C-alpha positions in Angstrom: 0.2 -0.2 -0.1 3.0 2.6 1.0 5.0 1.2 -2.2 1.8 2.4 -4.2 1.3 5.1 -2.8 4.6 6.2 -3.1 4.1 5.7 -7.3 2.2 7.3 -6.9 3.0 10.5 -5.6 5.5 10.3 -7.5 4.1 10.7 -10.5 1.5 13.3 -9.7 5.4 15.7 -9.1 6.2 14.6 -12.7 2.8 16.1 -14.2 3.1 18.9 -11.4 6.4 19.7 -13.3 5.6 18.7 -16.7 2.3 21.6 -15.9 3.6 23.7 -13.7 4.6 26.7 -15.9 1.0 26.7 -17.7 -0.2 28.8 -15.0 1.6 31.4 -15.9 1.7 30.9 -19.2 -2.1 30.9 -19.6 -2.6 33.7 -17.5 0.0 36.0 -19.7 -1.8 35.1 -23.2 -4.7 35.0 -22.0 -4.1 38.8 -20.5 -0.9 38.5 -18.3 1.2 40.5 -21.3 -1.5 44.0 -21.1 -1.8 43.6 -16.6 2.6 44.1 -16.5 2.6 46.7 -19.3 0.5 49.1 -17.1 2.1 47.4 -13.6 5.6 48.9 -14.9 3.7 51.8 -16.0 1.9 52.5 -12.1 5.2 51.3 -10.1 7.8 54.0 -12.0 5.6 56.9 -11.5 6.9 59.9 -9.9 3.2 61.6 -8.8 0.4 59.8 -9.1 -1.3 63.4 -7.9 -2.6 61.7 -4.4 -2.0 64.0 -1.2 -3.6 61.1 1.0 -1.3 60.4 4.1 -1.2 56.9 4.0 -2.3 55.3 7.5 1.4 52.7 7.8 4.2 53.6 9.2 5.5 49.8 7.5 4.4 47.5 5.1 4.7 43.7 5.4 3.2 40.8 3.1 3.4 37.8 4.3 4.1 34.5 1.5 3.5 31.6 3.5 4.9 28.0 2.2 4.0 25.3 0.5 1.4 23.5 3.0 -0.7 26.9 2.3 -3.8 26.2 -0.5 -4.9 29.8 -0.5 -3.9 33.2 0.7 -6.5 33.1 3.6 -5.9 29.4 4.4 -2.6 28.3 5.7 -0.9 25.9 8.1 -2.6 26.5 11.7 1.4 26.1 12.6 1.9 29.8 11.3 -0.7 31.2 12.5 0.9 32.3 15.8 3.9 34.1 13.8 1.5 35.8 12.0 -0.7 37.4 14.9 3.1 38.9 16.7 3.7 40.0 13.0 -0.1 42.3 13.0 0.5 42.6 16.8 3.1 45.5 15.8 2.0 49.3 16.2 1.8 51.0 13.1 2.5 47.8 10.8 0.1 47.2 8.0 0.2 43.0 7.6 -1.1 41.3 4.2 -1.8 37.3 4.2 -3.9 37.0 1.4 -1.6 36.9 -1.9 -1.8 33.1 -2.1 2.5 33.1 -3.6 1.1 29.8 -5.4 -0.6 30.9 -8.5 0.4 33.6 -10.6 -3.2 34.8 -10.4 -3.9 34.5 -7.1 -6.5 31.6 -7.4 -6.7 29.6 -4.4 -6.3 25.8 -4.9 -10.0 25.3 -4.1 -11.2 28.1 -6.4 -12.4 27.8 -9.7 -9.8 25.4 -11.3 -10.2 22.5 -13.3 -9.2 20.2 -10.2 -10.7 22.2 -7.7 -13.0 19.4 -6.5 -9.6 17.0 -5.8 -8.3 20.4 -3.2 -11.3 20.7 -1.3 -11.3 16.9 -0.9 -7.5 16.8 0.7 -8.2 19.9 2.4 -10.9 18.1 3.9 -8.6 15.3 4.9 -6.2 17.6 6.4 -7.8 19.6 8.5 -8.4 15.9 10.2 -5.2 15.3 10.1 -2.8 16.7 9.1 0.0 14.6 9.2 -2.0 12.7 6.2 0.0 11.8 3.0 -2.7 13.5 0.8 -1.6 16.4 1.9 1.5 15.9 0.1 0.1 16.8 -3.1 -0.6 20.6 -2.2 3.0 20.6 -1.2 4.0 19.1 -4.4 2.3 21.3 -6.2 3.0 24.3 -4.2 6.7 22.8 -4.8 6.7 22.7 -8.6 5.6 27.1 -8.6 9.5 27.8 -6.6 11.0 25.8 -9.4 9.0 28.3 -11.9 9.9 31.1 -10.1 13.8 30.5 -10.4 13.7 29.5 -14.0 14.6 32.1 -16.1 12.5 30.8 -18.9 9.0 30.8 -16.9 10.4 32.8 -14.4 10.0 36.4 -15.5 5.8 35.7 -16.3 5.1 34.2 -13.2 7.1 37.3 -11.1 5.7 39.9 -12.6 2.4 38.6 -11.4 2.7 37.7 -8.3 4.1 41.5 -8.1 1.3 42.3 -9.6 -1.7 40.9 -6.6 1.0 42.3 -3.9 1.1 46.1 -5.3 -3.0 45.2 -5.9 -2.6 44.6 -1.8 -0.8 47.2 -0.7 -3.0 49.5 -2.7 -6.2 47.9 -1.1 -4.4 48.8 2.1 -3.9 52.2 2.1 -0.2 51.9 -0.1 1.4 55.0 -2.6 3.4 53.4 -5.1 5.1 57.0 -5.4 5.3 57.5 -1.2 8.4 55.9 -0.1 7.6 53.6 2.7 8.8 50.5 3.1 7.4 47.1 2.1 9.3 43.5 3.2 8.6 40.4 2.4 8.0 37.1 4.5 8.3 34.1 3.1 7.9 31.1 4.3 9.8 28.0 2.7 8.7 28.1 -0.9 7.1 31.8 -0.4 10.5 33.3 0.1 11.9 32.5 -3.7 9.1 33.5 -4.8 9.0 37.1 -2.6 12.7 37.9 -4.5 11.5 36.9 -8.2 9.0 39.5 -6.8 11.3 41.7 -5.9 13.1 42.2 -9.3 9.3 44.4 -10.7 8.2 45.4 -6.9 12.1 47.0 -6.5 12.0 49.5 -10.1 10.0 52.4 -8.5 10.3 54.3 -5.2 9.0 51.2 -3.2 12.2 50.1 -0.8 12.0 46.6 -0.7 13.3 44.0 2.3 13.0 40.2 2.7 12.6 38.2 5.4 13.5 34.6 4.1 12.0 31.8 6.8 13.8 28.1 5.7 13.6 28.9 2.4 15.2 27.4 -0.9 16.9 30.5 -2.3 18.3 30.7 -5.8 20.2 33.6 -7.1 17.3 35.0 -8.4 17.8 38.4 -10.4 15.6 40.0 -8.3 18.0 40.4 -5.4 19.2 43.5 -7.5 16.3 45.2 -6.6 15.9 44.5 -2.0 17.4 46.4 -0.3 18.2 43.7 2.2 17.7 39.8 2.8 17.5 38.0 6.2 18.0 34.5 5.5 16.9 32.8 8.8 18.2 29.3 8.4 18.2 26.1 10.6 21.6 24.8 10.8 19.5 20.4 10.7 17.6 21.9 7.0 18.0 19.8 4.3 15.6 21.4 2.2 17.4 24.7 3.1 20.5 23.5 2.7 19.8 22.1 -1.4 19.5 26.0 -2.6 23.1 26.9 -2.2 23.5 23.0 -4.5 21.0 23.7 -7.1 21.5 27.1 -8.1 24.4 27.7 -9.9 24.4 31.4 -9.1 25.0 30.2 -5.3 28.3 28.2 -5.5 30.9 30.7 -3.8 33.1 31.3 -7.2 30.2 32.4 -9.3 31.4 36.0 -10.0 29.0 38.1 -10.2 25.9 36.4 -10.0 22.8 38.0 -8.1 22.9 36.5 -5.0 26.6 36.6 -4.5 27.0 40.5 -6.1 24.3 41.3 -3.0 26.3 39.4 -0.3 29.2 41.3 -1.2 27.5 44.8 -1.2 26.6 43.8 2.9 23.2 43.4 1.8 22.6 39.3 2.8 22.9 38.2 6.5 22.3 34.6 6.7 21.3 33.4 9.8 21.8 30.9 12.1 18.6 30.1 14.2 20.0 26.5 15.7 19.8 23.2 15.0 16.3 23.4 13.3 14.6 21.4 10.6 12.6 21.7 7.6 9.3 19.8 8.1 8.4 16.5 10.9 10.3 17.4 13.9 12.4 20.6 15.7 11.2 22.7 12.7 10.7 26.5 12.7 7.5 26.9 13.9 7.2 23.8 16.6 5.7 24.1 19.6 6.6 21.2 21.4 10.5 21.7 21.5 12.1 23.2 24.0 15.3 25.4 24.1 18.0 25.4 26.3 16.9 28.8 27.0 13.7 28.2 27.6 12.3 29.2 24.6 9.7 26.9 21.8 11.7 26.9 18.8 8.2 29.3 17.6 9.0 31.2 19.6 12.7 31.6 18.0 11.9 32.1 15.2 8.5 34.7 16.0 11.7 36.3 18.0 14.0 36.5 15.1 10.9 38.1 12.6 10.1 40.0 14.9 14.1 41.8 15.2 14.5 41.6 12.5 11.2 43.7 11.8 12.3 46.0 14.6 16.3 46.7 13.7 16.8 44.8 17.3 19.5 41.4 17.5 18.4 37.8 16.0 18.8 36.0 19.1 19.3 32.1 18.6 20.1 29.3 20.4 22.8 27.3 20.3 21.3 23.3 20.8 
């Protein structure tokens, strides 16, 4: 039975990899090219003529990991971190952007396979560790690689950037105002954050990125990121794969966006401690307690809040 499930998951993964770019390419051919051109015009505007005061000093966009099924439904383990960010003063938290759809459509929205994702979601609600939940992870992971791909990535990333801009505007953000925007990406959301930054950073928007265990590429978006804080666990194998799979992150890859940003001092790689990507002792683990008395979830939350408020990150040593 387990063998059949693994074979089925493997076949599903291959199919997902084959069709993964079609979402972005379909959007681009239908209306994406026109919407992308309008987005660039809006971002590059010098003065939009609107002098209405912005209600917040700092805008934060949270992009969930590959376990998310839409912009509103993220795994419950992430909620304490999201609540802590939302509690920061003068900060607008935006959490309704689904990073694994170029048009911000959740998996249970109007899609040919929406019936399947609804059944998977019901199964996950009953048993968060159900094998069926891996289908969501596999499907969304493919979108991470589309974002990092030099061929399809630009179309995918400008679509994501457009959805971020629309969300910012819904919350009073002015593209010519210069207020800082921080994208917080957990896991796959981190790569998609730096991909979107390639377009968000074209104008006056100061774009910063906080990566939590992200499998990051040497994305050209790093050229337009003011600063990247990469929070990682020393036992996170998936995070380490980013440094192996993407040649632009290799130490001797001269002039790659990653190494240029490192050389400019625009990347801080911060070790949180012996955290795994998932399973036990992961970033959002409330059961594992560090020597300083904090849960791993609290360590991660404290680190993100410290970055957002300009304080020193307090990691763990064991």
